[in-house]
Each structure stands twice: as C-alpha cells, then as structure tokens.
C-alpha positions in Angstrom: -16.9 5.0 -7.5 -18.7 4.6 -10.8 -22.5 3.9 -10.0 -24.1 4.4 -13.5 -23.1 4.5 -17.1 -20.2 6.8 -18.5 -22.8 8.9 -19.9 -24.8 9.5 -16.6 -21.3 10.2 -15.0 -20.5 13.0 -17.3 -23.7 14.6 -16.8 -23.2 14.3 -12.8 -19.6 15.7 -13.3 -20.6 18.7 -15.4 -23.6 19.1 -13.1 -21.0 19.6 -10.0 -18.5 21.9 -11.9 -21.4 24.2 -12.8 -23.4 23.8 -9.5 -26.6 23.0 -11.6 -29.2 20.2 -11.0 -29.3 19.8 -14.9 -26.3 20.5 -17.0 -26.5 22.4 -20.4 -23.1 20.7 -21.5 -23.3 17.6 -23.8 -20.4 15.2 -23.6 -20.9 12.1 -25.4 -18.9 8.9 -24.0 -17.2 8.4 -27.5 -15.6 12.0 -27.3 -14.5 11.2 -23.6 -12.9 8.0 -24.4 -11.1 9.8 -27.2 -10.1 12.5 -24.9 -9.0 10.0 -22.2 -6.6 8.3 -24.6 -4.4 11.6 -24.5 -4.2 11.7 -20.8 -1.6 9.8 -18.7 -2.2 8.0 -15.6 1.3 9.1 -14.4 -0.6 12.5 -13.2 -2.4 10.5 -10.6 0.8 9.2 -9.5 2.3 12.5 -9.4 -0.6 14.1 -7.5 -0.4 11.3 -5.0 3.5 11.7 -4.5 2.7 15.4 -4.0 -0.2 14.8 -1.5 1.9 12.4 0.5 4.9 14.8 0.7 2.7 17.4 1.9 1.2 15.4 4.4 4.5 14.4 6.1 5.7 17.9 6.3 2.5 18.7 8.5 2.1 18.1 12.2 -0.5 15.2 12.1 1.7 12.3 11.5 1.8 9.6 13.7 4.7 7.2 14.2 5.8 4.0 16.1 8.6 4.5 18.6 9.9 7.3 16.4 9.7 5.4 13.2 7.2 6.0 10.3 5.7 2.5 10.3 5.3 1.0 6.8 4.1 -2.4 5.4 4.5 -3.8 2.0 1.8 -6.3 0.8 0.6 -7.5 -2.9 -2.8 -8.3 -4.2 -4.2 -9.6 -7.2 -7.2 -7.8 -8.9 -8.9 -9.3 -11.9 -9.5 -7.4 -15.0 -12.0 -7.1 -17.8 -11.6 -10.0 -20.2 -9.7 -8.5 -23.2 -7.2 -9.9 -25.5 -5.2 -6.7 -25.2 -5.3 -6.8 -21.2 -4.5 -10.7 -21.4 -1.7 -10.3 -23.6 -0.3 -7.5 -21.5 -0.9 -8.4 -17.9 -1.2 -12.0 -18.2 -3.6 -13.9 -15.8 -3.4 -15.4 -12.3 -3.5 -19.1 -13.2 -2.9 -21.1 -16.2 -6.8 -22.3 -16.1 -8.1 -18.7 -15.4 -10.7 -17.2 -17.8 -9.7 -13.5 -17.0 -6.6 -11.5 -17.0 -5.4 -10.1 -13.9 -3.0 -7.6 -12.5 -0.5 -7.7 -9.6 -0.8 -4.7 -7.2 1.7 -4.0 -4.3 1.5 -1.1 -1.8 3.9 0.6 0.6 1.3 1.3 3.4 1.8 3.8 6.0 -0.1 1.7 9.1 -0.4 4.2 11.8 -1.5 7.1 9.3 -3.7 4.6 6.8 -2.0 6.0 3.8 -0.6 4.4 0.5 2.8 5.9 0.2 3.4 4.2 -3.0 1.6 1.8 -5.3 3.2 -0.2 -7.9 0.8 -2.1 -10.6 2.9 -4.8 -12.5 2.2 -7.8 -14.8 1.0 -10.9 -12.8 4.5 -12.5 -13.3 6.1 -9.8 -11.6 7.8 -11.0 -8.3 6.5 -9.6 -5.0 10.2 -8.8 -3.9 11.0 -7.0 -7.0 7.9 -4.7 -6.4 9.1 -4.2 -2.6 12.6 -2.7 -4.1 10.6 -0.3 -6.2 8.6 0.8 -3.1 11.9 1.3 -1.3 12.6 4.4 -3.6 9.8 6.2 -1.2 11.5 5.0 1.9 14.4 6.1 3.9 16.1 6.6 7.1 13.6 6.6 9.9 11.3 4.1 8.4 10.4 0.6 9.4 9.0 -1.9 7.0 7.1 -4.8 8.0 7.0 -7.7 5.5 4.9 -11.1 5.4 6.3 -14.6 5.1 6.6 -14.4 1.2 9.4 -11.8 1.3 12.4 -12.9 3.2 15.6 -13.1 1.2 19.0 -12.1 2.3 19.7 -10.0 -0.9 16.4 -7.9 0.0 17.8 -7.3 3.5 21.2 -6.2 2.0 19.3 -3.7 -0.2 17.6 -2.4 3.2 21.0 -1.8 4.9 22.5 -0.2 1.7 19.5 2.3 2.0 19.7 2.4 5.7 16.2 1.5 6.1 14.9 -0.8 9.0 12.9 -3.8 8.3 10.9 -6.6 10.2 9.8 -10.0 8.2 8.2 -12.9 9.5 10.2 -16.0 8.2 9.0 -19.4 7.0 10.1 -21.8 9.5 12.1 -23.5 6.8 13.7 -20.3 5.8 17.3 -21.5 6.6 19.1 -23.6 9.1 19.7 -20.7 11.0 16.2 -20.3 11.7 15.7 -24.0 12.6 18.4 -24.0 14.8 16.8 -21.0 16.9 13.8 -22.6 17.2 15.2 -25.7 18.5 17.5 -23.5 20.9 14.4 -22.4 22.8 15.6 -19.0 22.8 12.9 -16.1 22.1 15.6 -13.5 21.2 19.0 -13.9 19.6 21.5 -12.1 17.2 22.8 -14.3 14.4 24.7 -14.0 11.3 23.3 -14.4 7.8 25.8 -15.4 5.1 24.7 -14.5 1.4 24.6 -18.1 -0.2 22.6 -19.7 -3.1 19.7 -17.8 -4.9 20.7 -14.5 -2.9 24.3 -14.9 -3.8 23.3 -15.0 -7.7 20.9 -12.0 -7.1 23.5 -9.7 -5.5 26.0 -10.5 -8.1 23.5 -9.9 -10.9 22.4 -6.3 -9.6 26.0 -5.5 -8.3 25.1 -5.8 -4.6 27.5 -6.5 -1.9 27.7 -10.1 -0.7 29.2 -9.5 2.9 27.4 -11.2 5.9 24.7 -9.6 7.8 23.9 -9.8 11.7 20.3 -9.4 12.1 18.0 -10.4 15.0 15.6 -13.3 15.3 12.5 -13.0 17.6 10.0 -15.5 18.4 6.4 -14.7 18.5 3.0 -16.4 19.0 0.8 -16.5 15.8 -3.2 -15.7 16.0 -3.8 -19.5 15.8 -1.4 -20.3 18.6 1.6 -21.3 16.9 5.2 -20.0 16.8 6.3 -17.8 14.3 9.9 -16.0 14.0 10.7 -12.7 12.8 13.9 -11.4 11.2 14.8 -7.9 11.8 17.4 -5.1 11.7 16.2 -3.5 15.2 19.2 -5.0 16.8 19.1 -2.8 20.1 17.3 -5.1 22.4 17.1 -2.4 25.0 15.4 0.2 22.7 13.3 -2.6 21.4 12.6 -5.2 24.2 11.3 -8.5 23.0 7.6 -7.6 24.3 6.9 -5.1 21.6 7.2 -7.2 18.7 4.2 -9.2 19.3 1.9 -6.1 18.8 4.4 -4.7 16.2 4.0 -7.5 13.7 0.1 -7.8 14.4 -0.2 -4.4 13.0 0.8 -5.8 9.5 -2.8 -7.0 9.0 -4.0 -3.3 8.5 -2.5 -3.5 5.0 -4.8 -6.5 4.1 -7.8 -4.6 5.5 -6.8 -1.6 3.4 -7.2 -3.9 0.2 -10.6 -4.8 1.3 -11.3 -1.1 1.2 -10.1 -0.7 -2.2 -11.9 -3.8 -3.5 -15.2 -3.4 -1.6 -15.8 0.4 -1.0 -13.9 2.0 -4.0 -15.0 -1.0 -6.0 -11.4 -1.0 -7.9 -12.3 -3.9 -10.0 -15.1 -2.1 -11.5 -13.0 -0.4 -14.3 -14.4 2.3 -16.5 -12.5 1.4 -19.5 -11.0 -1.6 -21.4 -7.3 -0.4 -22.4 -4.3 -0.8 -20.5 -4.2 3.1 -20.0 -7.3 3.5 -18.6 -6.8 0.5 -16.1 -3.9 2.1 -14.9 -6.0 5.4 -14.7 -8.8 3.9 -12.8 -6.4 2.2 -10.2 -4.4 5.1 -9.4 -7.1 7.9 -9.4 -8.8 5.7 -6.8 -5.6 5.5 -4.7 -5.3 9.1 -4.7 -9.0 9.6 -3.6 -8.5 6.8 -0.8 -5.6 9.0 0.6 -7.4 12.3 0.2 -10.1 10.6 2.3 -7.5 9.3 4.9 -6.0 12.6 5.5 -9.6 14.3 5.8 -10.2 11.5 8.4 -7.2 12.3 10.5 -8.0 15.9 10.5 -11.8 15.2 11.4 -10.5 12.9 14.2 -8.4 15.5 15.7 -11.6 18.0 15.7 -13.9 15.3 17.1 -11.6 14.6 20.0 -11.5 18.4 20.7 -15.2 18.8 20.4 -16.3 15.6 22.3 -13.5 15.4 24.9 -16.0 15.5 27.6 -17.9 12.4 26.5 -17.0 9.0 27.7 -17.2 7.4 24.3 -14.5 8.0 21.5 -16.2 8.9 18.1 -14.7 7.2 15.2 -15.1 8.5 11.5 -16.9 6.4 9.1 -14.4 5.7 6.3 -17.1 4.6 3.8 -19.1 7.8 4.3 -16.1 9.8 3.7 -15.4 8.2 0.4 -19.0 8.7 -0.7 -18.9 12.3 0.2 -15.7 12.7 -2.1 -17.2 11.5 -5.0 -18.5 15.0 -6.1 -16.5 17.1 -3.6 -13.1 16.1 -4.5 -14.2 17.6 -8.0 -14.9 21.0 -6.1 -11.9 20.8 -4.2 -9.6 20.1 -7.0 -10.9 22.7 -9.4 -11.3 25.2 -6.1 -14.9 25.4 -6.8 -15.6 25.3 -2.9 -13.1 25.5 0.1 -12.5 22.2 1.9 -13.1 24.1 5.5 
C-alpha cells in the first residue's frame, strides 16, 4: 500500500520499528533497491503457505456441507512498461502498449482466503495454472470453475487426486451437454469419454484415458438463461438439485476478491520495475490480504459475542482493516507489539 515515494516509505518504516515520530536512520532508495535484489519473493509464498496451514488447524474454519469450498479464477494485471517485463511476461493483446501478467488464485470462498496464487506469463493457459493449484487441494475439497475451465483431462486429474469439482460448462462443450439440454432434464448422470484434445493431453501427461461418470445439473443464470454444471458430486440425496443454484452463485466472490486486490491493495501500483520486484509486490500483498482476512474472522466472532443482544449484525470493514495493517503488520511480524 505504497502512498508516497520509496524514500518517504522507508522513513515511515523506520519510524514504526523505532516507535518514533522522526527516524534517525537514513536509508537511500538506491541502497534499498540494491538490498532488495538479494531477497527472493518466495519468502512471501512460504509465509503465506505457513499462515494458511496454521489457519486450517484452527477452530474458525467454515465449510460447505462438510467440504472446504474453493474457487479457481484468473485475472490479467497490467505491468509497468519496460522491455524486461515485456520480454518476460508478454502482453495481453497484440496491439497493447503495456506488458501484462496472468494471475490465478485458488480461493477459499467461505473464509475469504487465498490458498494459493500462481503468477504466470500471459501466454500460460488458465487450465495449466489450475493444475498447479491442485497441489494445495485434496480430499474434502470442492473446487468451483467458470466456463473457461471444463476439459475431460482436467476432470481426470481431479479424480486421480480425489478432489471434488463443480464447473459451469459452455452449452456447446460436447454433444452430451446438447442432448442433456434437449432432454428437458434438470439432473442426470452421464458418461464422458476421453476423446480428441483431452485424449492427446492425457497421453502427453501420462494420465488414464478411461471414461468418467459425472453429473449434469441445469441451473438458471442471473440473466434468466439456462446454464449447465458438470460435477463430481454424484450422490443425489446428499447433494440434491436445489443446492447447486446457490453453490455456483458463490463463485462470484473470487471475482470480488480480485476487485479488492486491484482497488484496495492497489496490486497494479508496483514499487519496482524488475521481474523479481513485481513478484515480491504481488505475493506480499496477497500475504497481507490473508492476514487481514483471518483478523476479520476473529474480529467477527468477537463482535457477535459482544453485540449479540442487538438486532443489527455488525460487519467488519475490509478496507479499514487493510489500512490498519500497513504499519501494524510490521509491528506484528517483528514482534514489536502484541496482536491482542
């Protein structure tokens, strides 16, 4: 959340850790940038992985029907216009002036936590990034996908890893989808064969090519049109038809999270121009966002206890929580102050 020059931000940082209004430490932007080159962005990824692991060992975790409800979605972020970034990441369109980076996140919808973030070249496919996310998922998870993700080979990967999924399918995805729509049914079990592109991908990656029995569910979209979901939740008694409308609707929360990243965390406001600093900025802000999300969960529990006698439900202001973390996250991580 850089609000000023690097020089002014450095002064603010040392004011915080020295607990002084004016710092006696002078660090030039050049010295800071030189030292920063020796620091790997992977430190933020590892800190975030540790934070997420610690959170899921707590008692605060919320689930959907006993499953951890996750969503995968991608976004494109514009980068500063330098030759180094353009050569490395590429650009979103052939006529674009700025380089762009493709982000993809595995997002816990009910707890509002980014479980995993992948930063890839713009040419990297969304499905390939989704496979990388599955390293952070497992039995007991349900992953939601939008229309750009369905592929039989990707469903096979989920089956191998014993991970449930629910994906909205394009209406022309396969003849099975077309026949399901024409049948007038709202719920059916069908067999998907591994053919064409999925067959080539499976052979390339050494995946099995056997058929899959999956469930098709018809829902109504927000614009009043019919949509079809493909899911591995085959038990029609445990997961009746009426739960899928609201289930898929929750996927939009991952898109709202990208809005928070771009508008509140200003993820496109980079503090450097190198490939490494771009990665540092992105992963550091995701770590900050997750710390804020967990703090909000705990604050919400305290608020419910404190204000249970009132009629209104108090919601924690996410923007305010993030702004309060700007300085306090330094104090917490350096153990200058207690978070309690």
